[in-house]
C-alpha positions in Angstrom: 0.2 -0.1 0.0 1.3 3.2 -0.7 1.8 6.3 1.9 -1.2 8.1 -0.2 -3.4 5.0 0.2 -2.8 4.6 3.9 -3.5 8.7 4.4 -6.6 8.1 2.2 -7.7 4.9 4.5 -7.2 6.7 7.6 -8.9 9.8 6.3 -11.6 7.6 5.0 -12.0 5.7 8.7 -11.8 9.1 10.1 -15.3 9.7 8.1 -16.8 6.2 8.8 -16.2 7.1 12.5 -18.1 10.1 12.3 -21.0 9.4 10.2 -21.8 5.6 11.7 -20.8 6.8 15.5 -24.1 5.8 16.9 -24.0 2.0 15.1 -21.2 1.7 17.6 -21.8 3.8 20.5 -25.1 3.9 22.6 -27.6 7.2 22.4 -26.2 8.4 26.1 -22.4 8.7 24.4 -24.2 11.9 21.9 -22.7 14.3 24.4 -19.4 12.8 23.7 -19.8 12.8 20.0 -17.7 15.5 19.2 -15.0 15.2 21.3 -14.5 11.5 20.8 -14.3 12.7 16.9 -11.7 15.4 17.9 -9.8 12.4 19.5 -10.0 10.4 16.3 -9.1 13.7 13.9 -5.5 14.0 16.2 -4.9 10.1 15.1 -5.9 10.4 11.5 -3.6 13.7 11.6 -0.3 11.9 13.3 -0.8 9.3 10.4 -0.8 12.2 7.7 2.5 13.7 9.5 3.9 10.1 9.3 3.5 9.6 5.6 3.6 13.1 4.2 7.0 13.2 3.2 6.6 9.9 1.2 3.8 11.5 -0.9 4.9 13.1 -4.2 1.2 14.4 -5.3 1.3 17.4 -2.8 -2.2 18.4 -4.1 -3.7 14.7 -2.9 -1.8 15.3 -0.1 -3.1 18.9 0.4 -6.9 17.4 0.0 -6.5 14.6 2.5 -5.0 16.6 5.1 -8.1 19.4 4.8 -10.6 16.8 4.6 -9.4 15.6 7.7 -9.4 18.5 9.2 -12.5 19.6 7.8 -14.6 16.4 9.6 -15.6 18.9 12.5 -18.5 20.6 12.4 -17.0 24.1 12.4 -15.2 26.1 10.1 -11.2 25.6 10.5 -8.8 27.9 8.7 -6.3 25.3 8.1 -8.4 23.1 6.1 -9.7 25.8 4.0 -5.8 26.8 3.5 -4.9 23.0 2.2 -7.8 22.6 0.2 -7.3 26.2 -1.6 -3.4 24.9 -2.1 -5.0 21.7 -3.4 -7.0 23.4 -6.1 -4.7 25.6 -7.2 -1.8 22.7 -7.7 -4.4 20.5 -9.2 -7.7 22.1 -10.5 -9.5 18.9 -11.1 -9.5 17.8 -8.0 -13.0 17.2 -7.8 -13.2 16.1 -4.1 -11.1 19.0 -3.3 -13.3 21.4 -4.9 -16.5 19.8 -2.9 -14.7 20.0 0.7 -13.3 23.6 0.1 -16.9 24.1 -0.9 -18.0 22.6 2.6 -15.7 25.0 4.2 -16.7 27.9 2.6 -20.0 27.4 3.8 -19.0 26.4 7.3 -17.5 29.6 7.6 -20.9 31.6 6.2 -19.7 32.4 2.5 -22.5 31.1 0.3 -20.9 32.5 -2.9 -17.6 31.2 -2.5 -19.2 27.6 -1.5 -21.0 27.9 -4.3 -18.4 28.1 -6.8 -16.4 25.8 -5.6 -19.4 23.1 -6.1 -19.8 24.6 -10.0 -16.1 24.6 -10.2 -16.1 20.6 -9.2 -19.1 20.0 -11.9 -17.1 22.0 -14.4 -14.8 18.9 -14.1 -17.0 16.4 -13.2 -21.0 16.0 -13.2 -21.3 14.0 -9.9 -24.4 13.7 -7.0 -22.2 15.4 -4.3 -21.3 18.7 -6.0 -24.9 18.8 -7.1 -26.6 18.2 -3.9 -24.3 20.1 -2.0 -25.1 23.2 -4.5 -28.8 22.7 -4.0 -28.5 23.2 -0.8 -26.3 26.3 -0.9 -28.9 27.3 -4.0 -32.0 27.5 -1.2 -29.7 30.2 0.7 -29.1 32.7 -2.0 -31.2 35.4 -3.0 -31.9 39.2 -1.7 -35.7 39.2 -2.1 -38.4 36.8 -2.2 -38.7 36.6 -6.0 -35.2 35.8 -6.4 -35.2 33.4 -3.7 -38.1 31.6 -5.0 -36.2 31.4 -8.2 -33.0 29.7 -6.3 -35.4 27.3 -4.6 -36.4 26.3 -8.4 -33.2 26.0 -9.4 -32.1 23.9 -6.2 -35.0 21.0 -6.9 -33.9 20.7 -10.2 -30.2 20.3 -9.2 -31.2 17.5 -6.4 -33.2 15.9 -9.1 -30.1 15.9 -11.0 -28.0 14.6 -8.6 -30.8 11.6 -7.8 -30.9 10.6 -11.4 -26.8 10.2 -11.2 -27.5 7.5 -8.4 -31.4 6.6 -7.8 -30.2 4.1 -4.8 -28.6 7.2 -3.0 -31.1 7.8 -0.1 -28.8 11.2 0.8 -29.6 12.9 -2.4 -33.3 11.5 -2.4 -33.7 13.6 1.1 -32.0 17.0 -0.7 -34.9 17.1 -3.7 -37.5 18.1 -0.8 
């Protein structure tokens, strides 16, 4: 296994830990979830640091480090910085664009988030960019008429995400 594969696996494991937390923990641990995920993040960052010198694809390294830092519910400037570097080094990294969009979104910069999801779609039509763009579009608009237009566009975008993978329950949730 290459160093990059080890790092990707560690970051994927971190997201699985966060996203499936209650499959392995009782509900009474809910108040500790953020702390537990933070501890897992520290472990993941140690793996990334251990292997970072062995990874030649620096853009991919920045994506994985940014993804890891972006796992927490709050905005992280270091995640934004790493993901920005990644897409500057290789603008074709759709995963980098998607996570960068999520960072901007967490920071309340809806226009930048929208640009990131659109940027990802310019490289590859994919359900993650489409459903994130759909959610962001619901937050755009200055007046009632403009907001209604964007909500309509949002629903169309969510439907596109479903069409790419009709078995994806997450995309289905974004249609309504």
